[in-house]
N, C-alpha and C positions, 0 to 999 in steps of 0.2 A: 402237767395239764395236757389234755388233748390238743392237737394242732388245729382241729376244726373248731372255729368260733361260731357265735350266733349273731349274725348281723355285723354292720360296721360299728366301729367304736367312735362315738361323737367326740369332738374336740373337748379336751379338759376332763374327760372321763378316764377311768382306769379299769383294767380287766383283772379279775381275780378268779379263783375257783370257789365254789360254794363251801367246800371244806375249809377254806382259809378264814371264813367269816362266820361259820356255823358249826355247832355240834350236831352230828347226824347219827341217829340211832335207829336200828331196826330190831327185828326179832321179838315183837310183842307176843302175847299169849294166843294160842290157837284154840280158843274156847268156843264150843258149838252150842252151848246151852240156849234153849229157847223159852223155857218156862220163866214166869215172873217170880222174883224173890223180893220180899219186903226189905227195903234198905239196900238193895243191890246197887252196884256201881256200873254205869253204862260202859259197854265195850264198843269202841268205834271200829267199824269195818269199812272197806272201800265203798260199799253201796250207800253209806251214810254221808259221803262227801258230795254235796250238791251245790253247784254255783259258788264255789270257794267258801262255803259254809258247811257246818255239821248239822245234820238233820235233827229234828225234834226227838227227844229221848223216848217218846211213846212208841216209836217204830224200832227201837234198838234192843239187842240182847243185853244181858247183864251178868255180872259176876258177884257172888256173895261177898259180903264185907270181909270175911276172914281170908278168902282167897285173894281178894283185891289188895289186902295189906302185904301179902307175900309177893305181889307183883308190882310193888310201888315204883320200881325202876322204869316201868312202862306207863307211868302216869303222864298226862299232858298238863301244861300250864298255860295261862293266858299269854298270847302272842307266839306260841309254838305254831309251826306249820306242819301239817300232815301231807304226805305224798304217797300215792299208790305205788306199790312195789310190783304187783302182779296184774295180769289182765290188761286193762286199759291203763298202761303205766303213765305216771306223771300227772295224774289229776291231783289237785291240791285243795286244801281247806285251812282256814285260819281258826285257831282255838281262841274262843272268847272267855271272859270271866265265867260265863254260864257253864262252860264245859271243863273248867279247870278242875283237876283231880280225877277226871275220867281216865279210862285205859284205852289203848289202841291195840289192834290185833296184829298177827304176824304178817299180814299182807300190806302193811303200811310202814313208812319210815317217819320218824319224828325229826324235824329240822328246827333247831333252836338257835336263833341268831345270838352271837355273843353280845351284840348291842341291840336291845329290844326296839330301839328307835328305827331300826331297819326292817322291822317285821312286815309292815304294809307294803313297802317297796318290793321286798323279796317275794311276797305273795303275788304281787302283780307281775313280777319278772318270771316267776316259775309257772304262771298260768298262760304265758305267751305261747302262741302256736309254734314258733320256732323252737322253743325249749322242749315242748312235747315231741316234736319231730326228732330233735337231737337225741332224746332219751329213747325213743322208739327204735331208732337205728342201732342202738347199743343193747337193746333187750335181747335176751336169749330165750330159746324155747319155741314151741309150736304156737300156731294161731290160737288165741284164747287162753293160753297158758304161759305167755311170755312174762319175763320178769327182769328187773334190773338189780344191781348190787349196790351196797353202800359205797364201794369204790367208784362206781359209775356216777352216783350222785355227788360224791366228794369232788370229782374231777369236772363237774359241770361248769363251763365258763360263765361268769357273771359280769356284766358291764355295770359299773358304778359311777354315778355322778357324785357331786359333793353331798354331804349328809342332808343339808337343808333342802336340796333339790330332790333327794330321795323321799324326804318327808312330804314334799308337795305332790310329787307324782303318786306316791302311795295313797295319800289322802284323797286326791282327785278320783282315782280309780275305785277306791273303797266307797266313795260317795255314790258312784254309779252302781256298784254292787248292791248298795242299800236300796236304791230305787228299783232295781230288778227284783229284789226280795219283796218290797212293798207291792209291786205289781203282781207278783206271783200269789201273794196273799189275797189280793183283790180277786184274781181269777179263781182261786180256790173257793173263796166265799161265795162268789157268783155261781160257780158250778154247784155248790151245796144248795143254794137258793133255788136253782133250776130243778133239782131233784125234789125239793119240797113241793114246788108248784106242779111238777109233773104228777106226783102222787095225788095231790088235791084234784087236779083236772081229770085224771083217769079214773078217780073214784066217784066223780060226780059231786064232790063236796064244794067245788068252785066252778063258776061258769067262765068260759073263755073271755067274755066281754069284760069281766072284772079282774082278770088275772095279771094285768100289768103291775109290776112292782111299784 
């Protein structure tokens, strides 16, 4: 393990490496297809990781079912965590039941906790600013094309409290993430509503005096 740790270790906690408690796999398919195929399997890319979640599949590229079967080792399952390998290294997202069975591409790592009960805590830990900075310092390459290796992620130091406390921390921060997601949906819906009113007002179909939602 690297001698450089991330923050102080609270009393009663222990420090391990991510590779001690997780299976880490990289090397997903580098598929560039953009056309839509009936029955296709979505392919997750770094751009699809947003606020610790995976974006709606309507914005994603896909892989035909036959090709997807050949790439089954790159499937994700519920409670897996995806970590960006290139570019803005270290961004993370949790796989939910909705995305189980999808594929991830070559620019991502799949992190699978040996104990699924740790998934939410590890998601929260990996999304800490200090973790991102630790990974960035170990990234190789030029600006915009930097990348990390499986070994780097394996050696990432992780501070662990007791499992019950891990569950509490993970659940508390996940609840906040869900509130963020709900607010984003409200913002998105309000922006769409504004576009509708803008079109009505600019076309003369609605007077300004009666335009308040």
